[in-house]
C-alpha positions in Angstrom: -58.7 58.1 183.8 -56.9 61.4 184.1 -57.6 64.0 181.4 -54.7 65.3 179.3 -54.4 66.8 175.9 -51.0 65.1 175.1 -50.3 61.4 174.8 -47.5 59.7 176.7 -45.7 56.6 175.5 -43.4 54.7 177.7 -40.5 52.6 176.2 -37.5 50.8 177.6 -34.7 53.2 178.4 -32.1 50.6 177.5 -32.2 47.0 176.5 -33.2 44.8 173.6 -36.5 46.6 172.9 -35.2 50.2 173.2 -33.7 50.8 169.7 -36.4 48.9 167.7 -39.1 50.8 169.6 -37.5 54.1 168.8 -37.1 53.1 165.2 -40.8 52.1 164.9 -42.0 55.4 166.4 -39.7 57.3 164.0 -41.1 55.4 161.0 -44.5 56.4 162.2 -43.5 60.0 161.9 -42.8 60.8 165.6 -39.9 63.0 166.6 -38.8 64.0 170.1 -36.7 66.6 171.8 -34.2 64.9 174.0 -34.2 66.1 177.6 -31.1 66.5 179.7 -31.9 63.6 182.0 -33.2 61.5 179.0 -36.1 60.2 181.0 -38.8 62.5 179.3 -38.7 63.5 175.7 -41.1 66.2 174.4 -42.9 65.3 171.2 -42.1 67.8 168.4 -44.0 66.4 165.4 -47.2 65.5 167.3 -48.5 66.1 170.9 -47.1 62.7 171.8 -44.3 62.6 174.5 -41.9 59.8 175.4 -41.0 58.3 178.8 -37.8 56.3 179.0 -38.2 53.7 181.9 -37.5 50.1 182.9 -39.7 47.7 180.9 -40.9 46.1 184.2 -42.4 49.5 185.2 -44.4 50.1 182.0 -47.6 48.1 182.9 -47.8 49.7 186.3 -47.3 53.2 184.8 -50.2 52.5 182.4 -52.4 51.2 185.3 -51.6 54.4 187.3 -52.3 56.7 184.4 -48.8 58.1 184.4 -48.4 57.0 180.8 -51.0 56.2 178.2 -49.3 53.6 176.0 -46.2 51.5 176.3 -43.9 49.2 174.3 -43.2 46.2 176.4 -42.6 42.5 176.1 -45.8 40.3 176.3 -44.0 38.2 179.0 -43.9 41.3 181.2 -47.4 42.4 180.4 -49.0 39.0 181.0 -47.0 38.3 184.2 -48.2 41.6 185.8 -51.8 41.0 184.6 -51.7 37.6 186.3 -50.3 39.3 189.4 -53.1 41.8 189.6 -55.7 39.0 189.2 -54.0 37.1 192.0 -54.4 40.2 194.3 -58.1 40.4 193.3 -57.6 43.6 191.2 -59.3 44.2 187.9 -57.6 44.5 184.5 -55.9 47.8 184.1 -54.1 47.4 180.8 -54.3 45.4 177.6 -52.4 44.4 174.5 -53.3 46.6 171.5 -50.8 45.6 168.8 -48.1 43.0 168.2 -45.0 44.8 166.9 -42.9 42.1 165.3 -39.6 42.5 167.2 -38.1 41.2 170.4 -39.4 37.7 169.8 -38.6 35.1 172.4 -40.4 32.5 174.5 -40.9 31.7 178.1 -39.9 28.1 178.4 -39.3 25.3 180.9 -35.8 23.8 180.8 -34.4 20.8 182.6 -30.9 19.4 183.1 -29.6 17.7 180.0 -29.2 14.3 181.7 -33.0 14.2 182.6 -34.9 11.5 180.7 -37.8 13.9 179.9 -41.1 12.1 179.6 -43.5 15.0 180.0 -44.7 17.7 182.4 -45.8 15.3 185.1 -42.0 14.9 185.9 -42.1 18.3 187.4 -44.4 17.2 190.3 -42.7 17.9 193.6 -39.8 19.7 191.9 -38.4 23.2 192.5 -38.6 25.5 189.4 -36.5 28.7 189.4 -38.1 31.6 187.5 -38.6 35.3 187.3 -42.2 34.7 186.1 -44.0 32.9 189.0 -47.5 34.0 187.9 -47.2 32.6 184.4 -45.5 29.5 185.6 -48.1 29.0 188.3 -50.9 29.4 185.7 -49.3 26.8 183.5 -48.8 24.4 186.4 -52.4 24.8 187.6 -53.8 24.1 184.1 -52.0 20.8 184.2 -52.7 20.0 187.9 -49.0 19.8 188.6 -47.9 20.5 192.2 -44.4 22.1 191.9 -42.6 24.8 193.8 -41.7 28.0 192.0 -38.4 29.5 193.3 -38.5 33.2 192.5 -35.2 34.7 191.4 -34.7 38.2 189.8 -31.7 37.1 187.6 -29.3 34.3 186.8 -32.1 31.8 186.6 -30.3 29.3 184.4 -27.5 28.7 187.0 -30.0 27.8 189.8 -29.9 24.0 189.2 -26.1 23.9 189.3 -26.2 25.8 192.6 -28.7 23.5 194.1 -31.4 26.1 194.3 -33.8 24.4 191.9 -34.4 21.3 189.9 -35.5 23.0 186.7 -35.9 26.6 185.3 -38.6 28.6 183.6 -37.0 31.5 181.8 -37.0 33.5 178.5 -35.3 31.8 175.6 -34.3 33.3 172.3 -31.4 31.3 170.8 -31.1 28.7 173.6 -27.3 29.3 173.8 -27.5 30.3 177.5 -29.4 27.1 178.3 -26.8 24.9 176.6 -24.0 26.8 178.4 -25.6 25.8 181.7 -26.2 22.1 180.7 -30.0 22.6 180.3 -32.4 21.8 177.5 -35.7 23.4 176.6 -38.7 21.0 177.0 -41.9 23.0 177.2 -43.0 26.5 175.9 -45.1 28.4 178.4 -45.9 31.4 176.2 -44.5 32.9 172.9 -43.5 36.5 173.5 -42.6 39.6 171.5 -42.8 43.4 171.8 -46.4 44.6 172.0 -48.1 48.0 172.3 -50.0 48.1 175.5 -52.7 50.6 176.6 -55.3 51.0 179.3 -58.2 48.6 179.7 -60.7 51.3 178.9 -60.7 53.6 175.9 -59.7 57.3 176.2 -62.5 59.8 176.5 -60.6 63.1 176.0 -58.2 64.5 173.3 -56.0 61.5 173.7 -58.6 59.3 171.9 -57.9 61.0 168.6 -54.2 61.0 169.1 -54.2 57.3 170.0 -56.3 56.4 166.9 -53.9 58.4 164.7 -50.8 56.7 166.2 -52.4 53.2 165.7 -53.3 54.0 162.1 -49.7 55.0 161.4 -48.2 52.0 163.2 -50.5 49.7 161.2 -49.3 51.4 158.1 -45.7 50.7 159.1 -46.3 47.2 160.4 -48.4 46.1 157.4 -45.5 46.5 155.0 -42.6 45.6 157.3 -40.1 43.7 155.2 -42.1 44.3 152.0 -40.7 45.4 148.7 -42.2 47.3 145.8 -41.5 45.5 142.5 -41.8 47.5 139.3 -41.2 46.2 135.7 -42.4 46.3 132.1 -43.5 43.3 130.2 -45.7 42.1 127.3 -49.3 41.9 128.4 -49.4 38.3 127.4 -46.6 37.5 129.9 -48.6 38.8 132.9 -50.2 35.5 134.0 -46.8 33.8 134.1 -45.2 36.7 135.9 -47.8 37.0 138.6 -47.4 33.3 139.3 -43.8 34.2 140.2 -45.2 36.7 142.7 -47.7 34.6 144.7 -47.3 36.8 147.8 -48.0 40.1 146.1 -50.8 42.5 146.7 -53.2 43.0 143.7 -50.9 44.8 141.2 -51.3 48.1 139.4 -51.1 47.6 135.7 -50.6 50.6 133.3 -50.6 50.8 129.6 -47.3 52.0 128.0 -47.9 54.9 125.6 -47.3 53.9 122.0 -47.0 50.2 122.7 -50.5 48.6 122.8 -49.1 45.2 123.8 -46.8 46.4 126.5 -47.6 47.3 130.1 -45.9 48.5 133.2 -46.6 46.8 136.5 -46.0 47.5 140.1 -46.8 45.3 143.1 -46.1 45.1 146.8 -44.6 41.8 147.8 -44.4 40.5 151.4 -41.7 37.9 150.9 -38.1 38.3 150.1 -37.3 39.1 146.4 -34.3 36.9 145.7 -32.0 37.1 142.7 -33.3 33.7 141.6 -36.9 35.1 141.5 -35.8 38.2 139.5 -33.9 36.0 137.0 -37.0 33.8 136.7 -39.1 36.9 136.0 -36.7 38.2 133.4 -36.8 34.8 131.6 -40.6 35.1 131.7 -40.6 38.4 129.9 -40.1 41.1 132.5 -37.8 44.1 131.7 -36.4 46.9 133.7 -37.0 45.2 137.0 -36.8 47.5 140.0 -37.1 46.5 143.7 -37.6 49.2 146.3 -38.2 49.1 150.1 -41.6 50.0 151.4 -41.7 52.1 154.6 -45.4 52.9 155.0 -48.7 52.1 153.5 -51.9 53.9 154.4 -54.9 51.9 153.3 
């Protein structure tokens, strides 16, 4: 592994993972100086730089040591890992964290007029896909002899063009499948954005930087969507109020000066705080209810 004193992170230059990845890094305290060509951004807050590339290139860039970490879809990472194994190459990258955005699934879909009775119906069929390695692994595990038809795009239209009998492609809402008279029948893998890194740990200055970044990302991801709930209440009402916050972290309870029977409480809640829940808490004795977003938590 090449020795460097700065860390390089690769993210998608444009596409559905680009903006969420930038937002996540910003919430982790990273800021970058934009370059003229917008392909390399120098890190200003930390010695961590940003590469803006195609997501399909990210696993290879990690394998070659051009970048150290990357935000990429699990579907891309796993497909290229399987491709390396098929060529007899060792593991060169690994998944370090799931990031909670860009969720989708790699699924099999067949024409709507098929009387689907199970995966064995695919035997002898042609399946259009951009993920031949993941599809092949799934077929081999079920001892199904089918022919992958590799396409780089417009996979869903392949059955209508006579290129394939079924498709294996990414699905999020399923609207594209319906528009092409297809229906989803099997999920190959669940996918989302992940942080990928090399298969072996860093042994130079990047080790400390990577550990720092992972701690910060964990602090952001841990409280993603969480709210800080603060209120005052009679001490005797606390058991009933905490039953209304079953998803809360252990709360902080503070005595209110000059009111021996009154306390102030704050707790981090992972589920949505609805108006109905606030009204239930008010009826149970809570006063001055305040709900705030939580951006980071360092354990």
